[in-house]
KOLDOVO-883335 format. One record per residue (C-alpha): residue in one letter; x, y, z. Coordinates in steps of 0.5 Angstrom, whole numbers, plus 500, padded with zeros to 3 digits. Example, Ala and Ser with C-alpha at 12.3 -4.5 7.8 and 13.67 -1.06 7.14 Angstrom:
BEGIN
A525491516
S527498514
end
This chain:
BEGIN
M500500500
T502507499
E503512505
M496515507
I495522505
D491526509
T486529504
T480530508
V476537509
P472539515
T466541511
A463539504
P468536499
V472541494
P469539488
P462542488
A465548491
Q469550485
P466554479
P468551472
S473556468
G470559462
C463559465
P459560459
F455566462
E456570468
P450574472
P452581473
P450581480
H454578485
A459576480
D465577485
L463571489
L463567482
E470570481
R472568488
G470561487
D464561491
P458560486
H453557491
H453563495
A452567489
F446563487
G444564494
A444571493
L440571486
R435566489
T433571495
E434578491
E433577484
P431570482
I430571475
S436575472
K439577466
I446574464
S451576458
L452571453
P459570450
D457573443
G454579447
S447577447
W443576453
A438571456
W434570463
L437566468
A433562473
T436560480
R430558484
Y427551485
A420553484
D421557478
I426552475
R421547475
A416551473
I420553466
L422546465
G415543466
D412549461
T412547454
R411554452
F418554454
S421551447
S427546447
D428548439
T435550438
T432553431
L428558434
H429565434
G432567441
Y434560443
P440562447
L445558443
S452562445
G456558449
M453551448
T458546448
G456540444
G449543443
G450548437
D449542431
T442545429
K442540423
N443534427
R440536434
G436530436
F429529439
I432533446
R432539442
M425539439
D418540442
P412536441
P409533437
E416531434
H419530440
T414526443
R414521437
L421520437
R422520444
R417514445
M421510440
V426509445
T422510452
R421503453
E428501453
F429505459
M423503463
V425502470
K423494470
R427493464
V433497467
E432493473
A433487469
L440489467
R442490475
P445483475
E449484469
V452491471
Q454488478
R458482474
L461488470
T463492476
D465486480
E470484474
L473491474
C474491481
D477484481
A482487476
M483493481
E485488487
R490485483
R494492483
A494493490
G500497493
E500501487
P496508485
V490506481
D486511477
L479510479
V476514473
E480509468
A479503472
L472503474
A468510473
L468510465
P468503463
V462501467
P457506463
S461505457
L460498457
V453498459
I451503454
S455499448
L451493450
L445496450
L446500443
G450494440
V456499439
P462495439
Y466496446
D473496442
D471502439
H470506446
E477510445
V474513439
F467515442
Q470517449
R475521445
L470525441
T465526446
A471529450
K472534445
L465536444
L464537451
S470541452
R470549453
T477550451
I478547444
A477552438
D470551434
E474548428
E476542432
R470541435
E466541428
A472536426
A470532432
R463532431
S464530423
E468524425
L463522430
R458523425
G462519420
Y463513425
L456513427
D454513419
A458507418
L455503424
V448504422
T450502415
A453496418
K447495422
E442496417
Q445490413
E445485420
P441489425
G442485432
D438484438
D439491441
I436498441
L439501434
G437494431
R430495434
L430502431
I432499424
V427494424
E421497427
Q421504425
Q426505420
R424499415
T417502416
G418509414
E417512421
I424515421
D430514416
H438513417
D440520419
D435519425
V438512427
A444516427
A442521431
F439517436
A446513437
A449520438
L445522443
L444515447
L452514446
I454520449
A449521454
G449514456
H456514459
E459521460
T455523465
T454517469
A462516469
N463523472
M458522477
I461515479
G468519480
L465525484
S461520488
A467516490
L471522492
T466525496
L465519500
M472518501
Q472525504
D466524508
P468517512
D462518517
S457517511
A461512508
E461508514
R454509515
L452506508
R457500509
Q453499516
D446500513
P446498505
T439500505
L441507505
I444507498
R439508494
G437515498
A445516498
V445516490
E439521490
E443526495
L449525491
L446527485
R443533488
F450535491
H454535485
S449537479
I455535475
I452539468
R453546471
N450551465
G444548465
P438547460
R436552456
R429554453
V426560449
A419563450
T414562445
T409567448
D410572454
I410569460
E411571467
I416567472
G418569479
G416576478
A419577471
L416578465
I419574459
R417576452
A416571447
G423570443
E427571449
G432566452
V432562459
V438558462
V436554468
A441554474
V440546476
P445547481
S442553484
A435549484
N439543488
Y442548493
D435552494
D434552502
S427553501
V427546499
F433542502
A435544509
D442545510
P444544503
D451545503
R451539507
L452532504
D446528508
V446521505
G439520509
R436526507
P428525506
N427529500
A433528496
Q429525491
H426531489
H433534486
V432536479
A439533477
F436529471
G431535469
Y424536470
G418535465
I417532458
H425533457
Q427530463
C433525462
L431519459
G436514462
Q435516469
A433509471
L439506468
A444511471
R441510478
V442503477
E449504475
L451509481
Q447504486
V451498484
V458501483
I458505490
A455500494
T461495491
L466500492
L464501499
R464493501
R470491497
F475497498
P473500505
T480503506
L479507499
R482514499
P486519494
A493517493
V494524492
P492531495
V485533493
E488540490
E492535485
I486532483
P485534475
F478536476
R474537469
T473545470
D474545462
M468541461
A461542460
I460536465
Y464536471
G468531474
C475528475
H479527469
A483522473
L482520480
P488516483
V486512489
T490507494
W487502499
end
């Protein structure tokens, strides 16, 4: 074993307190708090003083920022706020991986188009169907943990060894994507979600991913398998309901969303519990708390920092502000999840929090995350297994040396060296 390094902190873990660098929007009021690395207090001040405020976007345009839980649920649950990125006024500026209006996928559409397309894959992610995958997720997790155990005595990157492989393996299996290609789609996803690369490099990555998925769908059209893409081809494409490009768009959305967010939540959750040994021990002693703990960790981290965007299709009053038709809105999901009118003492991780499941980390309304049941199963299995099999797990480096993903649209750790 490596020498134990004291990486504990007296209050909340370091990751959620750090603002992403290159934040795509800045609220004019209380911007000093954001600059000082105190985003939760900045959002707290906005929730109290100006819950619906104007923000500047990188291209010089502006949009409304919603920071209060009730207002955010109201916006996400109201179809008068459109997700259609092609509409005038939609706040595209500063988006990473979302500015491709030509191949936008159903998450950037409105009913009835959104409803028609989403319904085609909804059954694949129903709770009962996903629960049937739990033994397979456990098997994969155990195999990866076995490989970790064989490396005892040396630092192991938990992201590379476990956090990224589990969701990547599972979504590859479900979609019918060869896992041997994981380095390709992980590399391209990282570029699409980067906040720091040039637009030309991002477009090149988007084009390469489009080419990869086009070839994959073409091959599956010849030999569709018993998987999500195969069923889309047989049941929807061959009946004329969708075309080749639609299947490729489904593949892009599900492949990226199916591994990136969960992988980062696994890493952050593991680090959080390593920094909070009392909570970790509580979960080891009472594994029935794991499900609720996962909800609390989702609330606590809200890893997608710049939030869903909408554009008003008619004049709407929200939180005392009149939002005119054609004006863009950004919802601050982390702010909603730290709203102390809903979550008592929100800065504290409470693995027994009774209302943790009311978080909006998966969104809300008709666009809430399609794969949330799958993400929950993966998180529950991986966290429970880590706690059981590696009770002395700890960071192998001081926390300040961990490379956090402040350069990415989805927060997390680029690497997480651990030992035990």
